[in-house]
Steps between C-alpha positions, in 0.01 A plus 500: 500500500137601437595845368760356264251244365233769467744701290570193285124450450451864404767457233334184370793277591314260731136403538299546817487122544879457471553794732276342764685169462837670551370680810376167636842338448664795675254463787599133533867584550656544155729795444335758271756433226433127524126566469525715188826404326542142624151412376555658159242771562746761376864524404779616727542831313129573529509424873798730556326776305201469733723527806537140610828446688708193423672335797787253456342164415834327444612353169144453368302817429134520610397509136686178430413303813160353416568510127819302550324252729219450247760448225675233709172319572397498134850399390489203740154412364642499146791278604258259673254511204225599745164618368351607831653685796329537836641737761341427837568707815559310824633682806816695428573327173310416183522176304552515123359179355543390138253254345780254431602476864767770519500719810654828623451725804503878532425744785127560533563871552572548129166356385297825479760666278563180303125463443468849355808453283383161368152630418648803327752328272427125522286507187785648295724220625264226382304422816140536616516638855234468768535646851293335773456657847648275770534523875857629521529661157396459136535156343596497133419258222682533168400290199713500189327644195433261215646578160306300242804450278711357784447161661636572845267307727490118502122507452552683169709226348230236466254732329210330680376814671544713189315239295213489746475877509497518119236227459348421841315171525447213742639495853835657592638417846782719634674364809714731716487808274756765588445875482641517147250247361214644705561851373586434137280201416211476744418853617246567224276207596231561765479281811176306570457408866133408546218315330320828434805639318527168315141533374555863397813427293406481132773257400633720218830567677720284724448546874714403799414260780681441829566127473655483848141510630266203465217716368742677264605169344136398468405826328800477266417141408132582434605800291735287287241222458242756390731617220633816661864594470642469850817584690558337840769634734665288767773581750594132526438176316200285588343181367392485136166670562492610134482142365120507434555792261778312320289187476223710344737600219567853626858625449672521840840669529700511822777754556697458823796683652751376751800657667841350427850591615552666161178703519133446410420224252170454315357183355186453294305205369165425340273238653 
């Protein structure tokens, strides 16, 4: 295995990092062909040329196995109109969770190869892919890429977030943001978590506050009342703590998501 990968590196076909990853997968029990062909590291013809032997894997070839599984997962996500996929290892199985409530299960043993395959080609298939180390294997988070010309996500349809980003002003409150909204609308704004950071912020750009915390709501309210453009994030609804800002004539917009049997729904209103 090592000699074959060393030969592939000397020919410029694989990087040292990918070679080390394939060796690690092999060390954790994957067949050499699964580690190099099943993960998409190289094609079957390249592997045969380097001397890798191909056992009988049944009706699905090692090159197709993880690729086919990834295709099925993404196809199901398209059918369910999901914008986020989480793949979480448990014991012998892994849960595939869609943000609209759909669920699948796969063997946890395929996660290392699936992780490499998803990171290698997920971007070309329209997904941001993040692999997170977990106790029994890598956890995966896939977030659908946003195409500006397409209104695919319910939060896009109202135009509230796009309008705020184009001309930010007042207080924007986002309740239960999902990964899609967090990545595509909120990621560029810095998070302020203390009074010292609050004092240091110049007020020229919107900043985020954790409104699930009492001190976070207080900082956000003071920021809005002082004329700073403010974004407050909440995992759940609370009382109308933003009312003093509204009563002071400051524009207050609330964008809230909720999960329905048909998928995520977003509602927005101005106080």
